[in-house]
VEXDREN-2710 file (C-alpha; in Angstrom, 1 decimal):
% VEXDREN-2710
k/r/px/py/pz
1/MET/46.8/-126.8/146.8
2/ASN/48.7/-128.0/149.9
3/LEU/52.1/-126.3/150.3
4/LYS/54.0/-129.5/150.6
5/ILE/52.5/-130.8/147.4
6/ARG/53.3/-127.6/145.6
7/LEU/56.9/-127.7/146.8
8/SER/57.1/-131.4/145.9
9/VAL/56.0/-130.7/142.3
10/MET/58.7/-128.0/142.2
11/ASN/61.4/-130.4/143.3
12/PHE/60.1/-133.1/140.9
13/LEU/60.4/-130.8/137.9
14/GLU/63.8/-129.3/139.1
15/PHE/65.5/-132.7/139.0
16/ALA/63.5/-134.1/136.1
17/VAL/65.2/-131.4/134.0
18/TRP/68.6/-132.8/135.0
19/GLY/67.8/-136.5/134.8
20/ALA/66.7/-136.1/131.1
21/TYR/70.3/-135.9/130.0
22/LEU/72.8/-136.2/132.8
23/THR/73.4/-139.9/132.7
24/CYS/72.6/-140.6/129.0
25/MET/74.2/-137.6/127.2
26/GLY/77.4/-139.5/126.5
27/ASN/75.9/-141.9/124.0
28/TYR/74.4/-139.1/122.0
29/LEU/77.7/-137.1/122.0
30/GLY/79.4/-140.1/120.5
31/SER/77.1/-140.2/117.5
32/ALA/77.2/-136.4/117.2
33/GLY/81.0/-136.4/116.7
34/LEU/81.7/-135.1/120.2
35/GLY/82.7/-138.4/121.8
36/ALA/86.2/-137.2/122.6
37/GLN/84.8/-134.2/124.4
38/ILE/82.4/-136.1/126.8
39/SER/84.6/-135.2/129.8
40/TRP/84.4/-131.5/129.0
41/PHE/80.6/-131.5/128.9
42/TYR/80.5/-132.9/132.4
43/ALA/83.4/-130.7/133.6
44/LEU/81.5/-127.6/132.5
45/GLN/79.0/-128.3/135.2
46/GLY/81.8/-128.2/137.7
47/ILE/83.3/-125.1/136.2
48/VAL/80.1/-123.1/136.3
49/SER/79.4/-124.4/139.9
50/ILE/82.5/-122.5/141.0
51/PHE/80.9/-119.1/140.5
52/MET/77.3/-119.1/139.2
53/PRO/75.6/-120.3/142.4
54/THR/77.4/-117.6/144.4
55/ILE/76.4/-114.9/141.9
56/MET/72.8/-116.0/141.8
57/GLY/72.8/-116.4/145.6
58/ILE/73.8/-112.8/146.0
59/ILE/71.1/-111.6/143.6
60/ALA/68.5/-113.8/145.4
61/ASP/69.5/-112.3/148.8
62/ARG/69.4/-108.7/147.8
63/LYS/67.7/-108.0/144.4
64/VAL/65.2/-110.6/143.1
65/GLN/62.9/-112.9/145.0
66/PRO/64.3/-116.4/144.9
67/GLN/61.2/-118.0/143.3
68/MET/61.3/-115.4/140.5
69/LEU/65.0/-115.9/140.0
70/LEU/64.4/-119.6/139.9
71/GLY/62.0/-119.1/137.1
72/ILE/64.2/-116.7/135.2
73/CYS/67.2/-119.1/135.4
74/HIS/65.0/-122.0/134.1
75/LEU/63.7/-119.9/131.2
76/ILE/67.2/-119.2/130.0
77/ALA/68.5/-122.7/130.7
78/GLY/65.5/-124.2/128.9
79/ALA/65.7/-121.9/125.9
80/ALA/69.4/-122.8/125.5
81/MET/68.7/-126.5/125.8
82/LEU/66.0/-126.3/123.2
83/CYS/68.6/-124.7/120.9
84/CYS/70.8/-127.8/121.5
85/TRP/67.8/-129.9/120.5
86/TYR/67.1/-127.8/117.4
87/MET/70.7/-128.2/116.2
88/GLY/70.5/-131.9/116.7
89/GLU/67.2/-132.0/114.9
90/SER/68.6/-130.1/111.9
91/ALA/71.6/-132.5/111.7
92/GLY/69.2/-135.5/111.7
93/PHE/69.1/-138.7/113.8
94/GLY/72.5/-140.4/114.2
95/ASN/74.4/-137.7/112.2
96/GLU/77.3/-135.5/113.3
97/LEU/76.6/-131.9/114.3
98/PRO/77.7/-129.5/111.6
99/ASN/78.3/-126.7/114.1
100/LYS/79.8/-128.2/117.2
101/SER/81.0/-124.9/118.6
102/ALA/77.5/-123.5/118.7
103/PHE/76.1/-126.6/120.3
104/ILE/78.8/-126.5/123.0
105/ALA/78.1/-122.7/123.6
106/MET/74.3/-123.4/124.0
107/TYR/74.9/-126.3/126.3
108/THR/77.3/-124.2/128.4
109/LEU/74.8/-121.4/128.7
110/SER/72.1/-123.9/129.8
111/VAL/74.1/-125.5/132.5
112/ALA/75.4/-122.1/133.7
113/PHE/71.9/-121.1/134.5
114/PHE/70.6/-124.5/135.6
115/MET/73.3/-125.3/138.3
116/PRO/72.3/-122.3/140.5
117/THR/68.6/-123.5/140.5
118/ILE/69.4/-126.4/142.7
119/ALA/70.3/-124.1/145.6
120/LEU/67.5/-121.6/144.6
121/ALA/64.9/-124.4/144.8
122/ASN/66.1/-125.3/148.3
123/THR/65.9/-121.6/149.3
124/VAL/62.3/-121.4/148.1
125/ALA/61.3/-124.5/149.9
126/PHE/63.0/-123.5/153.2
127/SER/61.5/-120.0/153.0
128/ALA/58.0/-121.3/152.3
129/LEU/58.1/-123.9/155.0
130/LYS/59.4/-121.5/157.7
131/LYS/56.8/-118.9/156.7
132/SER/54.1/-121.4/157.2
133/GLY/55.5/-122.4/160.6
134/LEU/56.5/-125.9/159.5
135/ASP/59.6/-127.8/160.7
136/THR/62.2/-127.9/157.9
137/VAL/64.1/-130.8/159.4
138/LYS/61.0/-132.9/159.5
139/ASP/59.1/-131.7/156.4
140/PHE/61.8/-131.0/153.8
141/PRO/63.3/-134.5/153.3
142/PRO/60.0/-136.0/151.9
143/ILE/59.7/-133.0/149.6
144/ARG/63.4/-133.4/148.4
145/VAL/62.9/-137.1/147.8
146/LEU/60.4/-136.2/145.0
147/GLY/63.3/-134.5/143.3
148/THR/65.1/-137.9/143.1
149/VAL/61.8/-139.5/141.8
150/GLY/61.7/-136.8/139.1
151/PHE/65.3/-137.5/138.1
152/ILE/64.6/-141.3/137.8
153/ALA/61.3/-140.7/135.9
154/THR/63.0/-138.8/133.1
155/MET/65.9/-141.3/133.1
156/TRP/63.4/-144.0/132.4
157/PHE/61.6/-142.0/129.9
158/VAL/64.6/-141.2/127.8
159/ASN/65.9/-144.8/128.1
160/CYS/62.6/-146.2/126.7
161/ALA/61.6/-143.4/124.3
162/VAL/62.3/-144.1/120.6
163/TRP/61.8/-141.2/118.1
164/GLU/61.8/-142.4/114.5
165/ASN/60.5/-140.7/111.3
166/GLY/58.3/-138.3/113.2
167/SER/56.8/-141.0/115.4
168/PHE/57.2/-141.8/119.1
169/SER/57.1/-145.1/120.9
170/PHE/58.5/-147.0/123.9
171/THR/60.7/-150.0/123.6
172/PHE/63.4/-152.1/125.3
173/ALA/64.4/-153.7/121.9
174/GLU/68.1/-154.3/121.1
175/ASN/67.9/-152.7/117.7
176/ALA/66.8/-149.3/119.0
177/HIS/70.2/-147.8/119.6
178/LYS/70.2/-145.4/116.7
179/PHE/66.9/-143.8/117.7
180/GLN/67.2/-144.2/121.5
181/TYR/69.8/-141.8/123.0
182/THR/69.3/-138.9/120.7
183/HIS/69.1/-135.1/120.7
184/MET/65.4/-135.5/121.9
185/GLN/66.7/-135.8/125.4
186/PHE/67.6/-132.1/125.2
187/PHE/64.0/-131.4/124.0
188/VAL/62.6/-133.2/127.1
189/SER/65.0/-131.3/129.4
190/GLY/64.3/-127.9/127.8
191/LEU/60.6/-128.4/127.7
192/LEU/60.5/-129.3/131.4
193/SER/62.6/-126.2/132.2
194/ILE/60.0/-124.0/130.5
195/VAL/57.2/-125.8/132.4
196/LEU/59.0/-125.1/135.7
197/PHE/59.5/-121.4/134.7
198/LEU/55.7/-121.2/134.3
199/TYR/55.1/-123.1/137.5
200/THR/57.2/-120.7/139.6
201/PHE/54.4/-118.1/139.1
202/THR/52.3/-120.3/141.4
203/LEU/54.9/-120.6/144.2
204/PRO/54.7/-118.6/147.4
205/LYS/56.6/-115.3/147.4
206/CYS/59.9/-115.3/149.3
207/GLU/60.3/-111.8/150.7
208/LEU/63.8/-110.2/150.5
209/GLU/65.5/-109.7/153.8
210/LYS/67.2/-106.3/154.5
211/LYS/70.7/-107.2/155.5
212/PRO/73.5/-105.0/156.7
213/ALA/76.2/-104.1/154.2
214/SER/79.0/-106.6/154.2
215/SER/82.5/-106.6/152.7
216/VAL/83.1/-108.1/149.3
217/SER/84.9/-111.1/150.8
218/GLU/81.9/-111.8/153.0
219/MET/79.5/-111.4/150.1
220/LEU/81.4/-113.8/148.0
221/GLY/81.9/-116.3/150.8
222/LEU/85.7/-115.9/150.8
223/ASN/85.9/-115.5/154.6
224/ALA/85.4/-119.3/154.8
225/PHE/88.9/-119.9/153.4
226/LYS/90.3/-119.0/156.8
227/LEU/89.2/-122.6/157.8
228/PHE/92.3/-123.8/155.9
229/LYS/94.4/-122.4/158.8
230/THR/93.1/-125.4/160.9
231/ARG/94.8/-128.6/160.1
232/LYS/91.7/-130.7/160.5
233/MET/89.6/-128.6/158.3
234/ALA/92.3/-128.1/155.7
235/LEU/92.7/-131.9/155.4
236/PHE/88.9/-132.3/155.2
237/PHE/88.6/-129.8/152.3
238/ILE/91.6/-131.3/150.5
239/PHE/90.1/-134.8/150.7
240/SER/86.7/-133.4/149.7
241/ALA/88.3/-132.2/146.4
242/MET/90.0/-135.5/145.9
243/LEU/86.8/-137.5/146.5
244/GLY/84.9/-135.0/144.3
245/MET/87.1/-136.2/141.4
246/SER/85.0/-139.4/141.4
247/LEU/81.6/-137.7/141.4
248/GLN/80.9/-137.3/137.6
249/VAL/82.9/-140.2/136.2
250/THR/80.1/-142.7/136.1
251/ASN/77.6/-140.0/135.1
252/GLY/79.7/-139.3/132.0
253/TYR/80.9/-142.8/131.1
254/ALA/78.6/-145.5/132.6
255/GLY/76.2/-145.1/129.7
256/PRO/78.7/-145.4/126.9
257/PHE/80.4/-148.2/128.7
258/ILE/77.4/-150.4/129.2
259/THR/76.0/-149.6/125.7
260/SER/79.4/-150.6/124.2
261/PHE/78.6/-154.2/125.0
262/LYS/76.1/-154.0/122.1
263/GLY/79.1/-154.3/119.9
264/SER/80.2/-157.5/121.5
265/LEU/80.7/-160.6/119.3
266/ASP/78.9/-162.7/122.0
267/PRO/75.2/-162.5/121.0
268/LEU/74.1/-163.2/124.6
269/VAL/75.9/-160.0/125.7
270/ALA/75.1/-157.9/122.7
271/THR/71.3/-158.6/122.9
272/SER/71.1/-158.5/126.7
273/PHE/68.5/-156.2/128.4
274/ALA/71.2/-154.3/130.3
275/ALA/73.3/-153.5/127.2
276/ASN/70.2/-152.1/125.5
277/ASN/68.9/-150.2/128.5
278/ALA/71.9/-148.6/130.1
279/THR/70.1/-145.6/131.5
280/LEU/67.4/-147.8/133.0
281/LEU/70.0/-150.0/134.7
282/THR/72.0/-147.0/136.1
283/SER/68.8/-145.5/137.5
284/ILE/69.2/-148.1/140.3
285/SER/72.0/-145.8/141.5
286/GLN/69.5/-143.0/142.1
287/ILE/67.0/-145.3/143.8
288/SER/69.8/-146.4/146.1
289/GLU/70.7/-142.8/146.7
290/ALA/67.2/-141.9/147.9
291/LEU/67.2/-144.9/150.3
292/CYS/70.7/-144.3/151.7
293/ILE/69.8/-140.7/152.8
294/LEU/67.5/-142.4/155.4
295/MET/70.4/-144.5/156.7
296/ILE/72.8/-141.7/157.4
297/PRO/71.5/-140.7/160.9
298/PHE/71.8/-144.2/162.2
299/PHE/75.4/-144.7/160.9
300/LEU/76.6/-141.3/162.1
301/LYS/75.2/-141.9/165.6
302/ARG/76.7/-145.4/165.8
303/TYR/80.1/-145.0/164.0
304/GLY/81.0/-141.3/163.8
305/ILE/81.8/-139.0/161.0
306/LYS/85.2/-140.5/160.0
307/VAL/83.9/-144.1/159.6
308/VAL/80.9/-142.8/157.6
309/MET/83.2/-140.9/155.3
310/LEU/85.5/-143.9/154.9
311/MET/82.4/-146.0/154.0
312/SER/81.8/-143.6/151.2
313/MET/85.4/-143.6/149.9
314/PHE/85.6/-147.4/149.8
315/ALA/82.2/-147.6/148.3
316/TRP/83.7/-145.7/145.3
317/VAL/86.3/-148.4/145.0
318/PHE/83.5/-151.0/144.7
319/ARG/81.5/-148.7/142.4
320/PHE/84.3/-148.6/139.9
321/GLY/85.7/-152.1/140.5
322/LEU/82.4/-153.9/140.0
323/PHE/82.0/-152.1/136.7
324/GLY/85.5/-153.4/135.7
325/ILE/84.7/-157.1/136.3
326/GLY/81.0/-157.2/135.3
327/ASN/79.2/-157.6/132.0
328/PRO/75.5/-157.2/130.9
329/ALA/74.8/-160.9/130.7
330/MET/74.0/-163.2/133.6
331/PRO/75.6/-163.6/136.1
332/GLY/77.9/-160.6/135.3
333/VAL/75.0/-158.2/135.3
334/MET/74.6/-158.8/139.0
335/LEU/77.9/-157.0/139.5
336/PHE/76.6/-154.0/137.6
337/ILE/73.5/-154.0/139.8
338/LEU/75.7/-154.2/143.0
339/SER/77.8/-151.3/141.6
340/CYS/74.6/-149.2/141.3
341/ILE/73.5/-150.2/144.8
342/VAL/76.7/-149.1/146.5
343/TYR/76.5/-145.8/144.6
344/GLY/74.0/-144.6/147.2
345/VAL/76.6/-145.1/149.9
346/ALA/79.4/-143.6/147.8
347/PHE/77.5/-140.4/147.0
348/ASP/75.3/-139.7/150.0
349/PHE/77.5/-140.8/152.8
350/PHE/80.1/-138.2/151.9
351/ASN/78.0/-135.4/150.6
352/VAL/75.4/-135.4/153.3
353/SER/77.6/-136.4/156.3
354/GLY/80.3/-134.0/155.0
355/ALA/77.9/-131.1/155.0
356/MET/76.9/-132.1/158.6
357/PHE/80.6/-132.1/159.6
358/VAL/81.1/-128.6/158.3
359/ASP/78.0/-127.4/160.1
360/GLN/79.3/-128.9/163.4
361/GLU/82.8/-127.5/163.1
362/CYS/82.2/-123.9/161.9
363/GLU/81.1/-120.9/163.9
364/PRO/77.6/-119.6/163.0
365/LYS/78.6/-116.5/161.1
366/ILE/80.5/-118.5/158.4
367/LYS/78.4/-121.7/158.2
368/ALA/76.8/-120.7/154.9
369/SER/80.1/-119.7/153.4
370/ALA/81.7/-122.9/154.7
371/GLN/79.0/-125.0/153.0
372/GLY/79.7/-123.1/149.8
373/LEU/83.4/-123.9/150.2
374/PHE/82.5/-127.6/150.6
375/MET/80.5/-127.6/147.4
376/LEU/83.2/-125.6/145.6
377/MET/85.9/-128.2/146.6
378/THR/83.7/-131.3/145.7
379/ASN/81.4/-130.3/142.9
380/GLY/83.5/-127.5/141.5
381/ILE/87.3/-128.0/141.6
382/GLY/87.3/-131.8/142.4
383/ALA/84.6/-132.8/139.9
384/THR/86.1/-130.7/137.1
385/ILE/89.7/-132.0/137.5
386/GLY/88.4/-135.6/138.0
387/THR/86.1/-135.6/135.0
388/LEU/88.8/-134.2/132.7
389/ALA/91.4/-136.7/133.9
390/ALA/88.9/-139.5/133.5
391/GLY/88.2/-138.3/129.9
392/GLU/91.9/-138.5/129.1
393/ILE/92.1/-142.0/130.5
394/VAL/89.0/-143.2/128.6
395/ASN/90.1/-141.6/125.3
396/HIS/93.5/-143.3/125.7
397/PHE/92.1/-146.8/126.1
398/CYS/88.9/-146.6/124.1
399/GLN/87.7/-145.2/120.8
400/TRP/84.4/-144.7/119.1
401/ASN/83.8/-147.2/116.2
402/ASP/81.7/-146.7/113.1
403/ALA/78.6/-148.3/114.7
404/GLY/78.6/-145.6/117.4
405/PHE/80.0/-147.6/120.3
406/LEU/82.9/-146.6/122.5
407/MET/85.0/-149.8/122.4
408/GLY/88.3/-150.6/124.0
409/ASP/90.0/-151.6/127.3
410/TRP/87.3/-150.5/129.7
411/GLN/88.4/-152.8/132.4
412/THR/91.7/-151.0/132.8
413/CYS/89.9/-147.6/132.9
414/TRP/87.6/-148.8/135.8
415/PHE/90.5/-150.3/137.7
416/ILE/92.5/-147.1/137.4
417/PHE/89.5/-145.2/138.9
418/ALA/89.1/-147.8/141.6
419/GLY/92.8/-147.6/142.5
420/PHE/92.6/-143.9/142.8
421/ALA/89.6/-144.1/145.2
422/LEU/91.4/-146.8/147.2
423/VAL/94.5/-144.6/147.6
424/VAL/92.3/-141.6/148.7
425/GLY/90.5/-143.8/151.2
426/VAL/93.6/-145.3/152.8
427/ALA/95.3/-141.8/153.0
428/PHE/92.2/-140.4/154.6
429/ALA/92.1/-143.2/157.2
430/LEU/95.7/-142.5/158.1
431/VAL/95.9/-138.8/158.4
432/PHE/92.4/-137.5/159.2
433/HIS/91.5/-137.7/163.0
434/PRO/88.5/-135.7/163.9
435/ASP/87.0/-135.7/167.4
436/ARG/84.1/-138.1/167.6
437/LYS/80.8/-136.2/168.2
END
């Protein structure tokens, strides 16, 4: 099989595993008696991202071939996720979990071994492309886009899949809530992880490179922290963490928020397509994300790094604000759709352009460590603090009702998130002044 196709399949499965639960897990947690802990489930991804990718990166560099380690991680992650499914299956559809601590432990184990696989999959792809004499800059993006396609595919599948009394069907019906966002999403994710584990045996081998011994600080990437001595880079990383606080908010709460309209007294809102297919609606965000990646080179060349980053920061203001004033019925649903469209700018314009800025500003010997520091500040520290703070805000203004909907003053929540993003954007505009390159 063609190498590019093989790597595309790998990326498709890699992100399909994540898409099965990332944006729709919140609705299930509410029915499972863990609604108040939604923020912790998303914060755990940030917490494990602080150390697990580094540990697995060291092992992949020195001890185990990356494609083999990718498979091992998915085997453990998939097995743990299937344990989550089994506990949900034992409790029954729509029932609270009897052993919530065990469920949380298995979920933590799963994400701890899944999060490093994103970097490992990139390592496998880059290694295989270079070994075959292909241009990674030219040939990798089309391969990576298949990952987003996989993420969207499982989002759609979980949204439309209804599991009831041992049977399986697809529906968009408004009465499917009880059997729609269930523990079966963990079965889909776990099964795909096992499939990817088996698939890694077909991938090209990535030979280990013999590297000279390095200090513990270099091995752990701690030497990149010296960048904080430079005012420009210190400000950049601080704002990276502050913007990272927005990254997981809508992943955790967009689903419960949109689904909560099914509890509306207005029948047009309660029975609307959007209210009954929250994951399908929010998948527009991932479609926008895939398209916005292609726009970044044009905007960077025309406007420079600071303007592109500001576009991202103010896009977060619109992302949250449009959720606050929209609703699932026409014409309010158009505001939801606009919120999903601007998500591509909000997410990609900072993450991708930020990585490029780090690459431009850092000396070669610490480029990899600096990229790790960037991910640590955004997806680690920033996302963890932001998700937990968002959870406290949502739990203060909203509560789960007996019908399984998270009802309350959602508008205030979204406006608080939008206000925070606005403050960050204005502060960034005032104090961050990089050279235009």
